[in-house]
C-alpha positions in Angstrom: -15.2 -19.1 -6.1 -15.2 -15.6 -4.5 -15.3 -12.7 -6.9 -13.0 -9.7 -6.6 -15.1 -6.6 -6.2 -12.3 -4.1 -5.9 -8.6 -3.8 -5.9 -6.4 -1.3 -4.0 -2.8 -0.6 -4.9 -0.5 1.3 -2.5 2.9 2.5 -3.4 5.1 3.8 -0.6 8.7 4.5 0.5 10.3 5.3 3.7 12.7 8.3 3.9 15.4 8.9 6.4 16.5 6.8 9.3 13.1 5.2 10.1 13.1 2.6 7.3 13.6 -0.6 9.4 11.1 0.5 12.1 8.4 1.6 9.5 8.8 -1.6 7.5 8.5 -3.8 10.6 5.4 -1.9 11.7 3.9 -2.4 8.2 4.7 -6.1 7.9 3.9 -7.0 11.6 0.9 -4.7 12.2 -0.7 -2.9 9.2 -0.6 -5.8 6.7 -1.9 -8.5 9.0 -4.6 -6.2 10.4 -6.0 -5.4 7.0 -5.5 -8.9 5.6 -7.4 -10.4 8.5 -10.7 -9.0 7.4 -13.3 -11.3 5.9 -13.5 -8.9 2.9 -9.8 -9.2 2.2 -9.2 -11.9 -0.4 -5.5 -11.4 -1.1 -2.8 -9.0 0.2 0.6 -9.0 -1.4 3.6 -6.8 -0.8 6.4 -6.3 -3.3 9.7 -4.6 -3.1 10.4 -2.4 -6.1 13.9 -2.2 -7.4 13.3 -0.2 -10.5 10.4 1.1 -12.6 9.9 1.6 -16.3 7.3 4.0 -17.6 5.8 4.6 -21.0 5.6 8.3 -22.0 4.8 9.4 -25.5 5.6 6.0 -26.9 9.1 5.9 -25.2 10.1 3.6 -22.4 12.2 5.2 -19.6 13.6 3.5 -16.6 13.3 5.7 -13.5 16.1 6.4 -11.1 15.9 4.1 -8.1 15.8 7.0 -5.7 12.7 8.5 -7.4 10.4 5.4 -7.2 8.4 4.1 -4.3 10.2 1.2 -2.6 7.2 -0.9 -1.9 4.0 -1.8 -3.7 1.1 -3.5 -1.9 -1.9 -5.0 -3.7 -5.1 -5.7 -1.8 -8.0 -7.6 -3.4 -11.4 -7.2 -1.7 -14.7 -9.0 -2.0 -16.6 -5.7 -1.6 -16.3 -2.1 -2.8 -15.7 -0.8 0.7 -12.3 -0.6 2.4 -12.0 -2.4 5.8 -12.6 1.0 7.5 -13.0 -0.5 11.0 -9.6 -2.0 10.9 -8.0 1.1 9.4 -9.5 3.3 12.1 -8.0 1.0 14.7 -4.6 1.4 13.0 -4.9 5.2 13.0 -5.0 5.2 16.8 -1.6 3.7 17.1 1.4 5.9 17.7 3.5 4.3 15.0 0.7 4.9 12.4 0.7 8.6 13.4 4.5 8.8 13.3 5.0 7.2 9.9 1.8 7.2 7.9 -0.3 10.1 9.1 2.3 12.8 9.0 3.9 11.5 5.7 7.2 12.7 7.2 9.0 9.4 7.1 6.6 7.4 4.8 5.4 8.8 1.5 2.5 6.9 0.0 0.1 6.9 -2.8 -3.2 4.9 -2.8 -5.2 4.0 -5.9 -8.5 2.0 -5.8 -10.6 0.5 -8.5 -14.0 -1.0 -8.1 -14.8 -3.8 -10.5 -17.7 -1.9 -12.1 -15.3 0.8 -13.3 -12.1 -1.2 -14.1 
């Protein structure tokens, strides 16, 4: 059994007219590139339709337009990200257009190593 050393969660949404193009790039290029690494154990992508948050003991459902549309979960066998693969992605024009500028894709990344989770 391979042990999970770290987990990375990414929330993102595409704004404007580039939704189809950005999603296709993510599912056909970004996800397979990162998932193909030997340190990648599992890579899952979810589409978020709504979100409920707990604040001061009260549950509130957020407005659909205010939540990130997609949630990706990556489980790794090491504490390090697959940096070599990510650096390859950063050279691509579509990465620069969508992810680097954050003009059409807005994302948040959170990581947790097993030793601190």
